[in-house]
Wavefront OBJ file of the C-alpha trace (Angstrom):
o trace
v -83.466 111.075 49.582
v -80.821 113.386 48.021
v -80.834 117.069 48.849
v -80.576 119.449 45.932
v -76.875 120.002 45.139
v -75.582 123.080 43.430
v -71.854 122.166 42.935
v -69.491 119.186 42.853
v -68.378 120.007 46.454
v -72.069 119.658 47.559
v -72.337 116.308 45.776
v -69.230 115.004 47.503
v -70.558 116.116 50.941
v -73.927 114.425 50.139
v -71.909 111.205 49.206
v -70.091 111.163 52.490
v -73.423 111.609 54.320
v -75.372 108.965 52.461
v -72.574 106.458 51.938
v -70.026 106.688 54.783
v -68.678 103.208 53.835
v -67.406 104.576 50.608
v -63.641 105.455 50.910
v -62.706 108.682 49.089
v -58.948 108.711 48.011
v -59.029 112.152 46.304
v -61.587 114.716 45.423
v -61.392 118.042 43.508
v -63.692 120.062 41.259
v -62.349 118.168 38.234
v -62.428 114.537 39.450
v -63.293 112.183 42.213
v -61.549 108.841 43.066
v -63.260 106.522 45.604
v -63.781 102.852 46.352
v -66.267 100.603 48.041
v -65.946 97.026 49.318
v -68.423 94.564 50.987
v -65.408 92.408 51.832
v -61.616 92.716 51.067
v -62.121 90.517 47.997
v -64.881 92.802 46.603
v -63.064 96.175 46.546
v -63.925 98.228 43.381
v -62.263 101.524 42.765
v -63.672 104.094 40.347
v -62.837 107.624 39.161
v -65.469 110.187 38.084
v -64.064 112.930 35.878
v -66.203 116.117 35.598
v -65.861 117.590 32.094
v -66.209 121.258 31.163
v -69.855 121.994 31.140
v -70.697 119.583 33.913
v -73.459 118.737 34.916
v -74.911 119.393 31.419
v -72.213 117.048 30.157
v -72.464 113.776 32.176
v -69.536 112.622 34.397
v -67.037 110.199 32.761
v -66.701 106.934 34.625
v -63.462 104.926 34.761
v -63.256 101.684 36.744
v -59.779 100.627 37.867
v -58.755 97.178 36.660
v -57.557 94.817 39.495
v -57.437 91.232 40.627
v -61.170 91.753 41.610
v -62.079 93.549 38.436
v -61.116 91.746 35.251
v -61.601 93.229 31.784
v -65.170 91.904 31.384
v -66.453 93.257 34.657
v -64.629 96.517 34.002
v -66.535 97.081 30.767
v -69.808 96.055 32.299
v -69.575 98.467 35.249
v -68.300 101.402 33.065
v -71.284 100.810 30.724
v -73.826 100.621 33.501
v -72.441 103.324 35.677
v -71.918 105.586 32.634
v -75.573 105.167 31.719
v -76.636 106.104 35.281
v -74.689 109.362 35.010
v -75.960 110.098 31.431
v -79.584 109.704 32.606
v -79.034 112.507 35.037
v -77.238 114.847 32.619
v -78.069 118.448 33.603
v -78.314 117.637 37.360
v -75.872 117.755 40.236
v -76.890 114.305 41.657
v -74.820 112.150 39.385
v -72.138 111.275 42.014
v -74.636 109.895 44.513
v -76.560 107.896 41.972
v -73.420 106.426 40.441
v -72.228 105.206 43.860
v -75.715 103.994 44.865
v -75.644 101.847 41.714
v -72.102 100.650 42.508
v -73.025 99.816 46.200
v -76.142 97.972 45.193
v -74.157 95.998 42.546
v -71.467 94.893 45.010
v -73.864 94.169 47.893
v -76.256 92.043 45.811
v -73.921 90.250 43.427
v -72.300 87.195 45.134
v -70.045 86.665 42.062
v -68.069 89.903 42.392
v -65.075 88.231 44.210
v -64.921 85.408 41.651
v -65.945 87.028 38.444
v -62.758 86.129 36.593
v -63.069 82.429 37.807
v -66.692 82.371 36.854
v -65.987 83.524 33.332
v -63.365 80.768 32.979
v -65.806 78.203 34.252
v -68.517 79.311 31.757
v -65.995 79.107 28.888
v -64.841 75.652 30.004
v -68.377 74.278 30.069
v -69.474 75.992 26.892
v -66.324 74.863 25.053
v -66.966 71.325 26.285
v -70.569 71.462 25.066
v -69.464 72.759 21.565
v -66.854 70.047 21.203
v -69.427 67.397 22.308
v -71.907 68.497 19.663
v -69.433 68.435 16.771
v -71.097 65.444 15.312
v -74.399 65.310 13.461
v -76.195 63.312 16.119
v -78.077 65.501 18.509
v -77.134 64.701 22.052
v -77.573 66.234 25.464
v -74.677 68.592 26.272
v -73.295 70.161 29.448
v -74.762 73.484 30.645
v -74.306 76.104 33.259
v -76.844 78.543 34.623
v -76.075 81.555 36.963
v -78.159 83.360 39.595
v -76.229 86.522 40.635
v -78.542 87.540 43.445
v -78.370 84.089 45.169
v -74.711 83.434 44.101
v -75.917 80.075 42.790
v -74.475 78.167 39.879
v -76.462 75.192 38.431
v -74.098 72.847 36.561
v -74.911 69.804 34.489
v -72.023 67.816 33.132
v -72.795 65.377 30.329
v -70.292 62.561 30.062
v -69.530 60.387 27.060
v -72.471 58.090 26.454
v -75.502 58.477 28.768
v -73.714 59.388 32.039
v -74.508 62.717 33.571
v -73.862 64.720 36.920
v -75.901 67.633 37.931
v -75.041 69.803 40.900
v -75.452 73.243 42.454
v -72.656 75.538 43.661
v -73.463 78.442 46.084
v -70.858 81.103 46.565
v -70.504 82.342 50.205
v -70.838 86.094 50.824
v -67.303 86.233 52.139
v -65.716 84.198 49.390
v -62.979 82.992 49.216
v -63.585 82.582 52.892
v -66.923 82.129 54.760
v -69.064 84.625 56.659
v -69.797 82.317 59.647
v -67.627 79.672 61.482
v -70.567 77.158 60.976
v -70.028 77.370 57.308
v -66.198 76.940 57.370
v -64.978 74.886 54.494
v -67.867 75.858 52.280
v -66.832 79.037 50.436
v -68.210 77.123 47.374
v -71.025 74.999 48.752
v -71.328 72.005 46.450
v -74.476 69.840 46.453
v -75.151 67.027 44.132
v -78.686 67.290 42.626
v -78.893 64.218 40.388
v -76.752 61.651 38.559
v -76.825 58.103 37.142
v -73.363 57.247 38.514
v -73.579 54.599 41.271
v -73.896 56.077 44.803
v -70.430 54.626 45.852
v -68.578 56.424 42.945
v -70.729 59.682 43.190
v -70.213 59.840 47.075
v -66.464 59.323 46.814
v -65.859 62.048 44.206
v -68.372 64.583 45.580
v -66.780 64.273 48.998
v -63.342 64.750 47.612
v -64.480 67.879 45.706
v -65.902 69.319 48.887
v -62.689 68.503 50.679
v -60.688 70.153 48.006
v -62.651 73.469 48.612
v -62.166 73.203 52.309
v -58.301 72.605 51.992
v -58.110 75.673 49.685
v -59.914 77.874 52.296
v -57.225 76.672 54.723
v -54.697 78.237 52.303
v -53.361 75.304 50.234
v -52.568 75.567 46.606
v -54.836 73.593 44.155
v -52.226 70.830 43.663
v -51.637 70.435 47.335
v -55.345 70.534 48.134
v -55.941 67.872 45.519
v -53.302 65.513 47.094
v -54.510 66.098 50.697
v -58.203 65.551 49.749
v -57.434 62.074 48.347
v -59.957 59.752 50.181
v -57.425 56.854 49.938
v -54.637 57.352 52.366
v -51.003 56.507 51.590
v -49.707 53.173 52.836
v -47.544 53.137 55.934
v -43.939 54.124 55.152
v -44.960 55.628 51.728
v -42.649 58.539 50.955
v -44.079 59.499 47.560
v -42.377 62.331 45.593
v -40.716 63.529 48.772
v -38.359 60.528 48.795
v -36.740 61.719 45.561
v -35.928 65.137 47.087
v -32.651 65.669 48.999
v -33.052 65.850 52.769
v -32.916 69.370 54.115
v -30.335 69.682 56.921
v -31.419 71.456 60.070
v -28.937 73.778 61.811
v -28.740 72.071 65.248
v -26.053 71.710 67.889
v -25.402 68.122 66.713
v -24.955 69.481 63.108
v -22.473 72.129 64.235
v -20.525 69.470 66.109
v -20.494 67.349 63.087
v -19.084 70.167 61.009
v -16.279 70.523 63.535
v -15.553 66.834 63.340
v -15.514 67.036 59.572
v -12.908 69.807 59.647
v -10.668 67.836 62.018
v -11.080 64.705 59.762
v -10.060 66.568 56.650
v -6.950 67.872 58.413
v -6.105 64.347 59.434
v -6.543 63.042 55.870
v -4.416 65.966 54.539
v -1.592 64.923 56.887
v -1.867 61.302 55.917
v -1.734 62.142 52.193
v 1.489 64.065 52.866
v 3.040 60.973 54.261
v 2.271 59.206 50.988
v 3.419 62.115 48.940
v 6.410 62.107 46.630
v 8.623 64.811 45.158
v 10.674 65.256 41.947
v 14.454 66.036 41.995
v 15.631 66.032 38.482
v 14.647 62.721 36.802
v 14.536 61.021 40.222
v 11.316 60.509 42.249
v 11.978 60.714 45.982
v 9.637 59.408 48.786
v 9.665 61.351 52.044
v 8.720 58.284 54.068
v 9.472 54.616 54.212
v 7.229 52.140 52.258
v 5.652 50.748 55.473
v 4.664 54.219 56.684
v 3.198 55.119 53.255
v 1.136 51.802 53.210
v -0.247 52.445 56.714
v -1.148 56.013 55.672
v -3.155 54.739 52.679
v -4.875 52.104 54.861
v -5.787 54.797 57.373
v -7.240 57.123 54.624
v -9.468 54.239 53.370
v -10.622 53.393 56.871
v -11.434 57.063 57.665
v -13.294 57.377 54.327
v -15.428 54.332 54.923
v -16.201 55.448 58.516
v -17.253 58.910 57.359
v -19.502 57.606 54.692
v -21.251 55.371 57.146
v -21.598 58.235 59.627
v -23.033 60.619 57.038
v -25.430 57.951 55.687
v -26.632 57.139 59.146
v -27.066 60.895 60.008
v -28.971 61.535 56.782
v -31.383 58.503 57.545
v -31.953 59.845 61.125
v -32.727 63.376 59.799
v -35.083 61.985 57.155
v -36.790 59.817 59.748
v -37.151 62.781 62.200
v -38.613 65.010 59.376
v -41.251 62.241 58.559
v -42.058 61.875 62.253
v -42.284 65.698 62.608
v -44.635 65.838 59.619
v -46.834 63.174 61.116
v -46.986 64.989 64.464
v -48.005 68.222 62.812
v -50.485 66.603 60.484
v -53.227 66.845 63.143
v -52.609 70.412 64.025
v -53.890 73.650 62.367
v -50.366 75.114 61.563
v -50.007 78.771 60.723
v -49.551 78.222 56.937
v -52.947 76.580 56.592
v -55.036 78.182 59.303
v -57.531 79.912 57.001
v -55.933 83.289 57.288
v -54.971 83.164 53.534
v -57.791 81.469 51.741
v -57.335 80.680 48.141
v -60.052 81.085 45.441
v -61.565 77.655 44.804
v -64.425 77.938 42.312
v -62.329 77.344 39.140
v -60.422 74.455 40.803
v -63.758 72.889 41.876
v -65.242 73.044 38.382
v -62.065 71.651 36.834
v -62.148 68.793 39.310
v -65.750 68.049 38.526
v -65.040 68.016 34.814
v -61.819 66.020 34.866
v -62.620 63.502 37.698
v -66.378 62.968 37.218
v -67.473 64.092 33.703
v -64.503 62.366 31.932
v -64.649 59.170 34.126
v -66.447 57.157 31.390
v -63.487 57.830 29.165
v -60.969 56.321 31.637
v -59.167 53.104 30.672
v -57.847 50.405 32.887
v -54.067 50.682 32.927
v -53.701 46.906 32.991
v -55.973 45.703 30.171
v -56.308 49.150 28.474
v -60.070 48.730 28.078
v -62.784 51.120 29.267
v -63.195 51.056 33.012
v -66.905 51.715 32.938
v -69.555 50.000 30.780
v -71.228 52.325 28.306
v -74.707 51.826 29.783
v -75.306 53.258 33.268
v -77.670 50.384 34.122
v -74.829 47.895 33.465
v -72.597 49.888 35.922
v -75.354 49.966 38.523
v -75.686 46.165 38.190
v -71.948 45.781 39.298
v -72.862 47.350 42.746
v -76.009 45.356 43.453
v -76.287 43.216 46.664
v -76.486 39.469 46.649
v -79.815 39.671 48.518
v -81.316 41.340 45.441
v -81.185 38.010 43.611
v -83.034 34.820 44.312
v -81.746 32.110 41.981
v -78.179 30.642 42.082
v -77.771 31.468 38.382
v -78.499 35.183 38.949
v -76.063 35.184 41.981
v -73.379 33.589 39.896
v -73.819 36.105 37.077
v -73.589 38.965 39.566
v -70.437 37.421 41.085
v -68.789 37.216 37.617
v -69.874 40.722 36.730
v -68.480 42.255 39.943
v -64.971 41.236 38.899
v -65.261 44.133 36.381
v -66.382 46.759 38.845
v -64.146 49.930 38.803
v -61.713 50.452 41.740
v -59.842 53.690 42.246
v -56.327 53.426 43.678
v -54.228 55.769 45.769
v -52.652 57.375 42.655
v -56.040 58.437 41.378
v -56.436 56.079 38.378
v -59.218 53.500 37.941
v -58.753 49.789 37.494
v -61.026 46.788 36.969
v -61.294 44.807 40.190
v -59.912 41.574 38.735
v -57.095 43.481 36.879
v -56.059 45.281 40.020
v -56.159 42.002 42.043
v -53.737 40.344 39.590
v -51.570 43.455 39.561
v -51.426 43.660 43.291
v -51.059 40.010 44.230
v -48.470 38.760 41.578
v -44.831 39.785 40.963
v -43.393 42.326 40.641
v -44.781 43.663 44.042
v -44.999 47.423 44.670
v -44.996 48.151 40.980
v -45.691 51.631 39.532
v -48.928 52.656 37.924
v -48.833 51.983 34.165
v -50.980 55.057 33.359
v -49.324 57.548 31.112
v -47.570 60.254 33.219
v -48.206 58.637 36.555
v -45.361 56.426 37.810
v -46.555 56.356 41.426
v -46.859 53.122 43.422
v -50.251 51.355 43.011
v -52.020 50.950 46.372
v -55.437 50.269 47.736
v -56.489 49.586 51.278
v -58.320 46.379 50.276
v -54.856 44.830 49.625
v -51.915 44.751 51.978
v -49.561 47.720 51.661
v -46.593 45.720 52.964
v -44.774 44.066 49.927
v -43.234 41.432 52.076
v -46.763 40.306 53.174
v -47.772 40.194 49.500
v -44.702 38.152 48.642
v -45.427 35.621 51.414
v -49.047 35.307 50.315
v -47.981 34.737 46.691
v -45.405 32.082 47.799
v -47.957 30.284 49.911
v -50.356 30.190 46.913
v -47.570 28.731 44.736
v -46.693 26.066 47.259
v -50.437 25.146 47.607
v -50.772 24.961 43.832
v -47.692 22.591 43.601
v -49.140 20.381 46.407
v -52.444 20.119 44.510
v -50.623 19.318 41.242
v -48.482 16.617 42.968
v -51.573 15.088 44.610
v -53.402 15.061 41.217
v -50.349 13.336 39.581
v -50.167 10.744 42.390
v -53.883 9.885 41.981
l 1 2 3 4 5 6 7 8 9 10 11 12 13 14 15 16 17 18 19 20 21 22 23 24 25 26 27 28 29 30 31 32 33 34 35 36 37 38 39 40 41 42 43 44 45 46 47 48 49 50 51 52 53 54 55 56 57 58 59 60 61 62 63 64 65 66 67 68 69 70 71 72 73 74 75 76 77 78 79 80 81 82 83 84 85 86 87 88 89 90 91 92 93 94 95 96 97 98 99 100 101 102 103 104 105 106 107 108 109 110 111 112 113 114 115 116 117 118 119 120 121 122 123 124 125 126 127 128 129 130 131 132 133 134 135 136 137 138 139 140 141 142 143 144 145 146 147 148 149 150 151 152 153 154 155 156 157 158 159 160 161 162 163 164 165 166 167 168 169 170 171 172 173 174 175 176 177 178 179 180 181 182 183 184 185 186 187 188 189 190 191 192 193 194 195 196 197 198 199 200 201 202 203 204 205 206 207 208 209 210 211 212 213 214 215 216 217 218 219 220 221 222 223 224 225 226 227 228 229 230 231 232 233 234 235 236 237 238 239 240 241 242 243 244 245 246 247 248 249 250 251 252 253 254 255 256 257 258 259 260 261 262 263 264 265 266 267 268 269 270 271 272 273 274 275 276 277 278 279 280 281 282 283 284 285 286 287 288 289 290 291 292 293 294 295 296 297 298 299 300 301 302 303 304 305 306 307 308 309 310 311 312 313 314 315 316 317 318 319 320 321 322 323 324 325 326 327 328 329 330 331 332 333 334 335 336 337 338 339 340 341 342 343 344 345 346 347 348 349 350 351 352 353 354 355 356 357 358 359 360 361 362 363 364 365 366 367 368 369 370 371 372 373 374 375 376 377 378 379 380 381 382 383 384 385 386 387 388 389 390 391 392 393 394 395 396 397 398 399 400 401 402 403 404 405 406 407 408 409 410 411 412 413 414 415 416 417 418 419 420 421 422 423 424 425 426 427 428 429 430 431 432 433 434 435 436 437 438 439 440 441 442 443 444 445 446 447 448 449 450 451 452 453 454 455 456 457 458 459 460 461 462 463 464 465 466 467 468 469 470 471 472 473 474 475 476 477
């Protein structure tokens, strides 16, 4: 309970007594600036200005804008805290009640550290729902519901046609990190509630979404976390985008020796060029050395140039191989850059992933045949993943076998193909081709097919030879 205060100084003393966790930056008879935080990501700073005639005239509340406090939250807090002060106009207990309201808000609202992200998520879902209901036909739309006390978001994403995906996201108390080690990797705890996507597709994408969040808690950027969370690993020897970048040279003892050798070689080449040099005396061109000496000098320069190019190429290949091996060695270690000491906010990235990779999946087209990857009816898609034991007659089993050729397959680059389209694309020339999807250009790879192009070439050649043998036998008969 508050003791009766008779001045601003008494109120400040009472504030320090009742809320020792509130950090006071400056305090005078005219204003008070202080802040409160539950975690470093929930720090809110406010300034109370005491006007002439205080406490008859209520204190004026100003909330400082920051990364934690976007414009929407700033207005909300200034309105609510200002009302708290106005309700106590004429009393000297306004400071304590304002900070009690602030402390309660920060302690009970899980969304404080991700308020800006949450607003963006709500806008994304609502805008998607508005766009989806632009036609006259009334259809189910995406929705988002929020529980501030539990830090829980209920999200239902309605895809094109009849597909849907419902999930819950619970924000950890220490977002963007986690309060306990047992919950590490779950600052946004994603749980699938219901969907009519087949379990194989749902499980793959939900697991990747959870891995994306974990990687961002490690400290990765959204783009890096998305790449590293890919459930399909790169084929052996795949360099990806890194192969297009120049190799970074390490400053080692061998590199320094190489620089010394290069300097000596340049001096040698300079001396040889002087042997082949000529000078002008009037209209006459005079050679300093005999023709044989000049010819030998030119040959020596060509030989040195070829030798140096070979050495540089070999050194660059060795350096590139070392860097790839070093990256592989460090892959299993928790290196300092991604040890969780600098967690990244992941809520917005998670919702964007769910919308782009799951909600819009029915809109994906096969890069080979350019037709929709998924059938429009969820029951037809479920049929593609049935087991042979579910059918009794040979006719039903044959129908299932034919239908399964159209089942969707996700490749390493992230795009979806029909199984039969991908099989032809992978097993016929040109081998190791790039994905035809717009803006992709990455190599098409899936672990169900060999990653070694030579192996694919041999298999194709064997099939061609076998086909020729069958054709020759048919002609003979």
